[in-house]
C-alpha positions in Angstrom: 0.0 0.0 0.0 2.9 2.4 0.9 1.3 5.8 0.0 -2.2 4.5 0.5 -4.1 4.5 3.9 -6.7 2.1 2.5 -8.0 0.5 -0.6 -11.5 1.9 -0.5 -12.8 5.0 1.3 -16.5 5.0 1.9 -18.3 8.2 2.8 -21.5 7.5 4.8 -22.2 4.9 7.5 -25.9 4.3 6.7 -27.1 0.9 5.7 -25.6 1.1 2.2 -22.2 2.3 3.4 -22.1 -0.3 6.1 -23.1 -3.1 3.8 -20.5 -2.1 1.2 -17.8 -1.9 3.9 -18.9 -5.2 5.4 -18.9 -7.0 2.0 -15.5 -5.5 1.0 -14.1 -6.7 4.4 -15.7 -10.1 3.8 -13.7 -10.2 0.6 -10.5 -9.3 2.4 -10.3 -5.7 1.2 -9.2 -2.7 3.2 -11.8 -0.1 3.8 -12.3 3.0 5.9 -15.8 4.4 6.5 -16.4 8.0 7.4 -19.6 9.4 9.0 -20.2 12.8 10.5 -22.7 11.4 13.0 -22.2 9.1 15.9 -24.3 6.2 14.6 -27.5 7.2 16.5 -30.8 7.0 14.6 -33.7 9.0 15.7 -35.8 8.7 12.6 -35.7 5.2 11.0 -36.2 5.9 7.3 -36.9 2.3 6.4 -38.3 -0.7 8.2 -38.4 -3.5 5.6 -35.4 -5.6 4.8 -36.4 -7.1 1.4 -36.0 -10.7 0.4 -32.9 -10.1 -1.8 -31.2 -8.1 1.0 -32.0 -11.1 3.3 -30.3 -13.4 0.8 -27.2 -11.2 1.1 -27.6 -11.3 4.9 -27.6 -15.1 4.6 -24.3 -15.0 2.7 -22.8 -12.8 5.4 -24.1 -15.0 8.2 -26.2 -12.4 9.9 -29.8 -13.7 9.3 -30.1 -14.7 13.0 -29.2 -11.2 14.1 -32.0 -9.7 11.9 -34.5 -12.3 13.3 -33.4 -11.5 16.8 -34.0 -7.7 16.4 -36.3 -6.0 18.9 -39.2 -5.8 16.5 -42.2 -7.7 17.8 -42.2 -10.7 15.5 -45.7 -11.7 16.5 -47.3 -8.4 15.6 -49.7 -8.6 12.6 -48.5 -7.0 9.4 -52.0 -6.2 7.9 -52.4 -3.1 5.7 -55.6 -1.3 6.6 -57.5 1.4 4.8 -59.9 3.5 6.9 -61.5 6.9 7.5 -60.1 6.9 11.1 -59.3 4.2 13.7 -62.6 4.9 15.4 -64.4 5.4 12.0 -65.0 3.1 9.1 -62.6 0.4 7.9 -62.6 0.5 4.1 -60.5 -2.5 3.4 -57.7 -4.7 4.6 -54.9 -6.7 3.1 -54.1 -9.5 5.7 -50.5 -10.3 6.0 -48.8 -12.8 8.4 -46.6 -11.7 11.3 -42.8 -12.1 10.8 -42.9 -15.3 12.9 -45.7 -16.9 10.9 -44.5 -15.8 7.4 -42.6 -18.5 5.5 -40.1 -18.2 2.7 -41.6 -18.4 -0.8 -40.6 -21.3 -3.1 -38.2 -19.0 -5.0 -35.9 -18.2 -2.0 -34.4 -19.7 1.1 -35.2 -16.4 2.9 -38.2 -14.1 3.4 -38.6 -10.4 3.9 -38.1 -9.1 7.5 -39.5 -6.2 9.4 -36.4 -4.6 10.9 -36.4 -0.8 11.1 -33.2 1.2 10.4 -32.5 1.8 14.1 -32.4 -2.0 14.5 -30.8 -2.9 11.1 -28.0 -0.4 11.1 -26.5 -1.7 14.3 -26.5 -5.2 12.8 -24.7 -4.1 9.7 -22.3 -2.1 11.8 -21.5 -5.2 13.9 -20.9 -7.1 10.7 -18.6 -4.4 9.2 -16.7 -4.1 12.5 -16.2 -7.9 12.6 -14.0 -7.6 9.5 -10.4 -6.9 10.5 -9.7 -4.9 7.4 -12.5 -2.4 8.0 -12.3 0.8 10.1 -15.4 2.9 11.0 -14.7 6.6 11.8 -17.7 8.2 13.3 -17.8 12.0 14.0 -15.6 12.5 11.0 -16.7 14.9 8.3 -15.7 14.4 4.6 -14.9 17.8 3.1 -13.5 17.3 -0.4 -11.3 15.1 -2.5 -8.9 15.1 -5.4 -8.1 12.2 -7.7 -5.2 11.3 -9.9 -4.3 8.3 -12.0 -3.4 6.1 -9.0 -6.0 7.0 -6.4 -7.9 9.7 -4.4 -6.9 12.0 -1.6 -9.8 13.1 0.7 -9.8 15.9 3.2 -11.4 14.9 6.5 -12.2 16.7 9.7 -12.3 15.0 13.1 -15.3 16.8 14.6 -14.3 16.1 18.2 -10.8 17.5 17.9 -11.4 19.8 14.9 -8.3 18.3 13.4 -8.1 18.2 9.6 -6.2 15.5 7.9 -6.0 13.6 4.6 -6.8 10.0 3.7 -5.3 8.4 0.6 -7.3 5.6 -1.0 -7.3 3.7 -4.3 -11.1 4.3 -4.7 -13.8 6.5 -3.2 -17.5 5.6 -2.8 -20.1 8.2 -1.8 -22.8 6.5 0.2 -23.7 9.8 1.7 -27.4 10.1 0.9 -29.8 12.3 -1.0 -27.6 15.4 -0.6 -24.4 13.6 -1.5 -21.3 15.7 -1.2 -19.4 13.2 -3.3 -22.0 13.4 -6.1 -22.0 17.2 -6.0 -18.2 17.4 -6.2 -18.1 14.9 -9.0 -20.7 17.1 -10.8 -23.2 14.4 -11.6 -26.7 15.7 -12.3 -29.9 13.8 -11.6 -33.0 13.3 -13.8 -36.6 12.4 -13.0 -39.9 13.8 -11.9 -38.4 15.6 -9.0 -40.6 16.5 -6.0 -43.5 14.2 -5.5 -44.7 15.4 -2.0 -43.5 17.4 1.0 -44.0 14.9 3.8 -43.7 15.1 7.6 -42.8 12.1 9.7 -43.6 12.0 13.4 -42.3 9.3 15.7 -44.5 9.1 18.8 -44.9 6.8 21.7 -48.3 5.4 22.8 -48.2 1.9 24.5 -52.0 1.7 24.6 -52.5 2.8 20.9 -54.4 -0.3 19.7 -56.6 -0.3 22.8 -58.0 3.1 21.8 -60.0 1.8 18.8 -62.1 -1.2 17.8 -60.1 -2.3 14.7 -58.0 -5.5 14.5 -54.3 -4.4 14.9 -52.4 -3.8 11.7 -48.9 -2.8 10.7 -49.9 0.1 8.4 -53.0 2.2 8.8 -53.8 4.3 5.8 -56.2 7.2 6.3 -58.6 8.4 3.6 -60.6 11.5 3.6 -62.9 13.2 1.0 -59.8 14.4 -1.0 -58.0 11.0 -0.9 -55.3 9.6 1.3 -53.7 12.1 3.7 -51.7 10.1 6.2 -50.4 6.7 7.3 -49.4 5.4 10.7 -47.1 2.3 11.0 -46.1 0.2 13.9 -42.4 1.1 14.1 -41.4 -1.6 16.6 -44.6 -3.6 17.1 -44.9 -2.3 20.7 -45.3 1.3 21.8 -43.6 3.3 19.0 -45.4 4.5 15.9 -44.6 6.6 12.8 -47.2 9.0 11.4 -46.5 10.3 7.9 -48.5 13.3 6.8 -48.3 13.0 3.1 -48.8 16.6 2.0 -48.6 17.9 -1.6 -46.0 18.8 -4.1 -46.4 22.5 -4.1 -45.7 23.8 -0.6 -43.5 22.7 2.3 -45.4 23.1 5.6 -43.8 23.3 9.0 -46.4 22.1 11.4 -46.3 23.1 15.1 -46.4 20.4 17.7 -50.1 21.1 18.6 -50.9 20.7 14.9 -49.1 17.4 14.7 -51.0 16.2 17.8 -54.3 17.3 16.1 -53.4 15.1 13.0 -52.8 12.1 15.3 -56.2 12.7 17.0 -57.8 13.0 13.5 -56.4 9.6 12.5 -57.5 8.0 15.8 -60.9 9.7 15.6 -60.7 10.9 19.2 -58.2 12.6 21.5 -55.6 10.6 23.2 -52.2 11.0 25.0 -49.1 10.6 23.0 -45.4 11.5 23.4 -43.8 13.0 20.3 -40.2 11.6 20.1 -39.0 13.2 16.9 -40.1 15.0 13.8 -38.6 14.8 10.3 -39.7 17.0 7.4 -38.6 15.5 4.1 -39.2 15.7 0.4 -40.3 12.7 -1.5 -38.6 12.6 -4.9 -38.1 10.6 -8.0 -34.6 11.2 -9.3 -31.8 9.0 -10.7 -28.2 10.1 -11.3 -27.1 10.4 -14.9 -24.1 8.2 -14.2 -22.6 6.4 -11.2 -18.9 7.0 -11.6 -16.3 9.6 -12.4 -12.8 8.1 -12.6 -12.0 6.5 -9.2 -15.0 8.0 -7.5 -18.4 6.2 -7.3 -21.8 6.9 -5.8 -24.1 4.3 -4.3 -27.6 4.1 -2.7 -29.5 7.3 -2.2 -26.6 9.3 -3.6 -27.6 7.9 -7.0 -31.3 7.3 -6.7 -34.1 8.9 -4.8 -37.5 7.1 -4.6 -40.8 7.2 -2.8 -40.8 4.6 0.0 -44.0 3.2 -1.3 -42.7 -0.2 -2.0 -39.8 -0.4 0.4 -37.2 -0.5 -2.5 -34.9 2.4 -1.7 -32.5 1.0 0.8 -32.8 -2.5 -0.6 -31.8 -1.2 -4.0 -28.9 0.6 -2.4 -27.6 -2.6 -0.8 -27.9 -4.2 -4.3 -25.7 -1.4 -5.6 -23.2 -2.1 -2.8 -23.0 -5.8 -3.5 -22.6 -5.1 -7.2 -19.8 -2.6 -6.7 -18.0 -4.5 -4.0 -17.0 -7.6 -6.0 -16.0 -5.4 -9.0 -13.7 -3.3 -6.8 -12.3 -6.5 -5.4 -11.7 -7.9 -8.9 -10.0 -4.7 -10.0 -7.8 -4.5 -6.8 -6.8 -8.1 -7.3 -5.7 -7.3 -10.9 -7.9 -9.8 -12.7 -10.7 -7.4 -13.4 -10.3 -5.6 -16.7 -11.3 -2.1 -17.9 -15.0 -3.0 -18.4 -15.3 -4.3 -14.8 -15.8 -0.9 -13.1 -17.5 0.6 -16.1 -20.2 -2.1 -15.8 -21.4 -0.9 -12.4 -23.5 2.0 -13.7 -24.4 0.2 -16.9 -26.0 -2.6 -14.7 -27.4 -0.7 -11.8 -28.8 2.6 -13.3 -31.6 0.8 -15.2 -32.6 -0.9 -12.0 -32.9 2.5 -10.2 -35.0 3.9 -13.1 -37.3 0.8 -12.8 -37.8 1.0 -9.0 -38.3 4.8 -8.9 -41.1 4.7 -11.5 -42.7 1.7 -9.8 -42.6 3.3 -6.4 -44.1 6.6 -7.8 -46.9 4.5 -9.4 -47.7 3.0 -5.9 -47.8 6.6 -4.5 -50.2 7.6 -7.2 -52.5 4.7 -6.4 -52.6 5.8 -2.8 -53.2 9.5 -3.5 -55.4 9.4 -6.5 -58.1 7.0 -5.5 -61.2 9.1 -5.8 -63.3 9.7 -2.7 -66.1 12.2 -1.9 -67.6 14.1 1.1 -70.0 11.2 1.5 -67.1 8.9 2.7 -68.0 9.2 6.4 -71.7 9.5 6.0 -73.9 6.9 7.7 -76.1 6.6 4.6 -76.5 4.1 1.7 -74.6 6.6 -0.5 -71.8 6.8 2.1 -71.7 3.0 2.3 -71.4 2.7 -1.5 -68.7 5.3 -1.5 -66.7 3.4 1.2 -67.2 0.1 -0.7 -65.9 1.6 -3.9 -62.9 3.3 -2.3 -62.0 0.3 -0.3 -62.1 -2.0 -3.4 -60.0 0.4 -5.4 -57.3 0.6 -2.8 -57.4 -3.1 -2.0 -56.9 -4.0 -5.7 -54.6 -1.2 -6.6 -52.2 -1.6 -3.7 -51.6 -5.3 -4.3 -48.8 -4.4 -6.7 -46.9 -2.9 -3.7 -47.7 -5.6 -1.2 -46.8 -8.5 -3.6 -43.9 -7.0 -5.6 -41.8 -10.2 -5.8 -40.6 -9.4 -9.4 -39.3 -6.0 -8.3 -37.3 -7.6 -5.5 -35.9 -10.6 -7.3 -36.7 -10.2 -11.0 -34.3 -7.4 -12.0 -32.0 -8.3 -14.8 -28.8 -6.8 -16.2 -29.6 -6.8 -19.9 -26.8 -4.9 -21.5 -23.8 -5.6 -19.3 -20.3 -5.9 -20.8 -19.6 -8.7 -18.3 -22.3 -11.0 -19.5 -22.5 -13.2 -22.6 -25.9 -12.9 -24.3 -26.0 -15.8 -26.8 -29.7 -16.3 -27.0 -31.7 -13.7 -29.0 -34.8 -12.5 -27.1 -37.7 -10.3 -28.2 -38.0 -6.7 -27.1 -41.7 -7.4 -26.2 -40.7 -10.2 -23.8 -38.1 -8.2 -22.0 -40.2 -5.1 -21.7 -43.1 -7.1 -20.4 -40.9 -8.6 -17.7 -39.5 -5.1 -16.9 -43.0 -3.6 -16.4 -44.4 -6.4 -14.3 -43.6 -5.9 -10.7 -45.5 -8.8 -9.2 -45.0 -12.1 -11.1 -41.5 -13.5 -10.7 -40.3 -16.6 -12.6 -36.9 -18.1 -11.8 -34.6 -18.4 -14.8 -30.9 -18.8 -15.5 -30.9 -16.4 -18.5 -27.7 -14.2 -18.5 -28.1 -11.2 -16.3 -30.8 -12.7 -14.0 -30.4 -13.7 -10.4 -29.4 -17.4 -10.4 -32.3 -19.5 -9.2 -32.8 -20.9 -5.7 -33.2 -24.6 -5.3 -32.7 -26.9 -2.3 -29.8 -29.4 -2.8 -29.7 -32.9 -1.4 -27.3 -31.8 1.3 -29.8 -29.2 2.7 -28.1 -26.2 1.2 -29.6 -23.7 -1.2 -28.0 -23.2 -4.5 -27.6 -19.6 -3.3 -25.3 -20.8 -0.6 -22.7 -21.7 -3.3 -22.4 -18.2 -4.6 -20.5 -15.1 -3.4 -16.8 -15.5 -3.0 -15.9 -15.9 -6.7 -17.3 -17.2 -10.0 -19.0 -20.6 -9.9 -19.5 -22.9 -12.8 -22.5 -25.2 -12.3 -22.2 -28.3 -14.4 -25.2 -30.6 -14.5 -25.2 -34.4 -15.0 -21.9 -35.6 -16.4 -21.0 -32.2 -17.9 -18.4 -31.5 -15.2 -15.7 -33.6 -16.9 -15.8 -31.2 -19.9 -15.1 -28.1 -17.9 -11.4 -28.8 -17.1 -10.0 -26.4 -19.8 -12.0 -23.4 -18.5 -11.1 -24.1 -14.9 -7.4 -24.4 -15.7 -7.3 -21.2 -17.7 -9.0 -19.3 -14.9 -6.5 -20.6 -12.3 -3.6 -19.6 -14.5 -5.0 -16.1 -14.8 -5.8 -15.8 -11.1 -9.5 -15.6 -11.7 -11.5 -17.2 -8.8 -13.6 -19.8 -10.5 -14.9 -23.0 -8.9 -16.6 -26.0 -10.5 -19.6 -27.6 -8.8 -21.3 -30.6 -10.4 -25.0 -31.1 -9.6 -26.8 -34.4 -10.2 -30.3 -33.5 -9.0 -32.6 -33.6 -12.1 -35.0 -31.0 -10.6 -32.2 -28.5 -10.2 -31.0 -29.2 -13.8 -34.5 -28.6 -15.1 -34.7 -25.3 -13.2 -31.3 -24.1 -14.5 -32.2 -25.2 -18.1 -28.7 -25.6 -19.5 -25.8 -28.1 -18.9 -23.5 -25.2 -17.9 -24.4 -22.1 -16.0 -21.7 -19.6 -14.9 -22.6 -17.5 -11.9 -20.9 -14.3 -10.9 -19.8 -13.4 -7.3 -23.0 -11.3 -6.9 -25.2 -14.3 -7.7 -26.2 -13.2 -11.2 -25.7 -15.4 -14.3 -22.9 -14.4 -16.6 -23.2 -17.1 -19.2 -25.0 -20.4 -19.9 -24.9 -23.0 -22.6 -25.2 -26.7 -23.3 -21.6 -26.8 -24.5 -18.3 -25.0 -23.8 -16.8 -23.1 -26.7 -13.7 -24.3 -28.4 -11.8 -21.4 -26.9 -12.7 -21.2 -23.3 -10.7 -18.0 -22.9 -13.3 -16.1 -24.7 -15.7 -16.6 -21.8 -13.1 -15.6 -19.2 -12.1 -12.4 -21.1 -15.7 -11.2 -21.1 -16.8 -12.0 -17.5 -13.6 -10.4 -16.1 -14.1 -7.2 -18.1 -11.2 -7.7 -20.4 -13.1 -7.6 -23.7 -16.5 -6.7 -25.1 -19.0 -9.0 -26.5 -21.8 -8.1 -28.9 -25.0 -8.3 -26.9 -28.0 -9.8 -28.7 -30.5 -8.6 -26.2 -31.9 -5.1 -26.1 -31.2 -2.4 -23.6 -34.0 -1.1 -21.4 
């Protein structure tokens, strides 16, 4: 290292920065993480750890930590639409508690309710468990310069007010919506911009569910004559709640505490005692960065995409960014990753951000634009018909958010320089899969997440992936793979061969050979190896470009 203090400098110790640092450390890479805060979280901005993120947690060995978080695992997860908690219930989407919910057939894991104030400490523990990772809280990133060999960052220790420099091979900005790294790189963002000005209120009320006659739910969604105006969610399944006053897109309102209490009383349908713990005024936006890299500096998570939380895809997409970037930095630092390796990061991840931001905005529009009327709370036949209509519209429209498996697992890298697309596909087929957020079908097509299946020894196929490339050979095909494995070893490329005999797994994977990348996505598949196996290695390591026969989205 000599002139370098670390290989990768990460700015921001939120869930994305911690996941990136932990994964880099898990791969044996040196990493320093800077954060101007002390790690305390007063406003958890997310509370759902998605199924793909849980698959990464499985890889990292921290699933049991997530399952042991303080969230009440027996608390019902129903989504409820109502005029008020002591008014009319318009509809309900029943959902199992975290304890009762089972993994779907497509994954060894399931989503978990684990708010940020519980999830961040788990990721922090994971990152700190890696001997090559250092976390520097109360350190403010000021600026950086880059040259042909690395970056030099100016940092201030906020406790001592001492300014010093950190020299790193690469810099990654995981520093959120107002990313200093993104601003200094000069990367613009595109999209619809402001969607709403929203106010979040965390309040404490242990007896909350005893103050109304409704069956407990996770998310209460309040509808008035002008549509949905607020939600209240069970932030820990016990005494803490988060009320979100949705607001509009024209004017930012600073409510006083008495006004916030009045909103809570309106939602309850009666006055009650509550203790306001924190207030966060924030702007809901739909924006995606034009690019994700400038030289040796990268952006990740909210620094490169801002989305409505209606769908729970923001943080989970950010962690997907981190996993994608981590193995590519590792490959480059290990000298087997070629010029296209780091270039592929934005090529692969930016279309995913465009997809999830548009999907999430669509969910918001379903919430806000369901037509109501002043008759909604009337005790009359007309009022009853209005409530039936509104409840039905919300119940049907919001299913795309509650059951968005294809958004969580079905994203695909369709134009990556690291993948070999040797099977022509129609534009209509790819676009249809792109637009469908709900219906997920496992496939081993290049660019897709490699399918989950249970092996005879009790492991998931996903348990085989992560540390390097993996060539799955089905039936007797393994004996043909020797040339590819030998060339990879000679070039220092981490590639293992695993032969699988189970017919059901072979049928799921569709081809005799399937090559899976360290991030668990398929790089290539075929029923036969090419005469020159080096052509495969050159592409998957970013050392050449291959004509892609699929279409870009």
